[in-house]
C-alpha angles and dihedrals in degrees: 000000000000126000113220132177097003107191109216120180095219099048107021121237115351114208121204129201118253088252107042116188120234090251092055093049091050091051092051093049090049092053093048092050091049091053092049090049090050092052092049093049090051093062118101144164125236109230127198130160112289090219133059116275122215128224128188122236113256095014133097121259134189119223104213122223133153142165124254118240094033111248142155108283100174092112094046131096115245120193128178114201142179099226095189090056099033089230134136116240097180137344126200115184136155091011097304143073114269107185102157089123096040115136111259095236090063099044111124092005105081129080123185110215099226095175092079098052094093089062096041099264118143099177120162124204119210116198127211096015115221131195088248089063090072115110144058124336128189121213107205123186126184130186127183092271107021144028139189144170144194137198123239125189118217122199121196126208134175135190112216133212126299109276111264113217123200134171109236098185142263123329130172093343094312141082117261114219120193124208120199130182136159142184100061130146129214103021106285132227114246124201142157120229137185120233090273091059095251115147116248123210112250142156119282113272123246111236128187133178122227129216089265090061094248123128127240118197133195127186136167134208128196112220116203132179090257095049129071109289093194111064145147134224108220123194112191133192100211093192093058093030089228130125145186123218140189126190132210132187124201118195125220091249090074093064117086115248122189117214124225094256090054090050090050091049091050092049090050091050091055088064095050107034133058119247094260093054091046092052092052091048094051091049089053091048092049093051091049092050093048093051092046096047093044093070107010091138095056114109117264093229121064120240118255103247129176132177120257109224091191088070097043122113110249092250093057119094113209119197117243092246090054093237104110140032136190137171116261128214095244137032115260122229099247131154112266099231125173092257097055124098106234103185112020119059094243139130138177135229118256092233122078130190132207101171143014133036122298138168139183135177129233124201110217097171115187095332117137101197117053143109132198134186142099135295139193117256088242095055114138111263098185132075134003120317110141092098093065101022113154141136091279087068089053099258128113110187150133125227141201111208118173095330098318123105121212138177113223098239124134102285101020116259116223112224122216110201129182092217131023105243116226094185120045124201112209113201121193125189106183095181095054096035095239134142119185135178127208139178098253094208099057101013091239112159116244105179141330129209107209125200105012120186109224094165091210094295125140110264120215133192109259129206136184124185134176140171116005095335123123129194122205131185110233100210 
């Protein structure tokens, strides 16, 4: 049998003579077998984990992929895709990254690990993992004679912030405690527990999802004298089986107790007043008791507080007696010392406290842009911080901004008040780590930070004023 017009990929068409010698035929067969062996050795499989892999929000993660059998892949094309979105995550071709068609959400966040190509690795690192990164990925590898691909499933999980507990006030004979936390993925489980870890019945939490895809949760619990007064708010990521917990303890002294003479008086009033008058009277008594019990341990005499002009922003005008401050029209030429606020219109009180209970009152008048509270001695005095002001920055305060009251928690807590207070009482308990705000005219509670971490630092009165507002110390 004669071989004629043999078509070989490496040398074109090989023509044989009509009468090929045995040596020529053997040489042709040898070349064909070598080519077939080369094609077989160039085949490979793309291997990824056969189970979902888990990445953490905000961290970097490597998507694993390699060739089997292991071989040099430096001359091959490697492409990572999102098949469900028909988008390119990363493309490596001709020995370099070529990401002109890369999806916008991955631009600047992917890194192809080229060091492993010589051993058949095609791993891809994704930086700053987001919830939107969750899903299927395809690792696709192509050589000059063969190609292959495999699907990998990526799961994303995130642990949020420590639960922030705050006492909102009295409700239905009990104390309402609010628990806030943010930065979770997927949506977390929220529960209240006693100190033995037993679950307590509570209202369903309110959960919202931010633009970054992370969940923020808020839940409240009503503590009564008959319920557990020592409890924990637990936020749990059921996918990671991890949780974060904060605990609060409320003493019996916070619950209103009516003495015998008050009971006798109330019974006597039933006989002399109509039901409408009695109802109004009991409401008044209850409000008085709540305000009295809320801060019964605070000293009866206000602290002597004055403003420290050495800390005041150059646009703030401080009265000579150190009792009032307002924002001026121009910036004063003042020395820029280390104590002075240089961006935010803030200042501190001269006095600082490390122990005991203290309070002072601030007259805000009809101003619409002001904030009062306390701050650590080490609080940052330079640069902008009002947009994300919270206790972690060393400031515990409430603010009025254009008709809306807020407490500077993380995130901010909107305050709904019956009356707009013109005089604010700021109460500081250094020993218990508590900061509370009241309407000084009717003793109505506004907001309480509990517990507050002072870390043994000296705590100063803190003030912020803008626009036409003016703050004045009342004592």
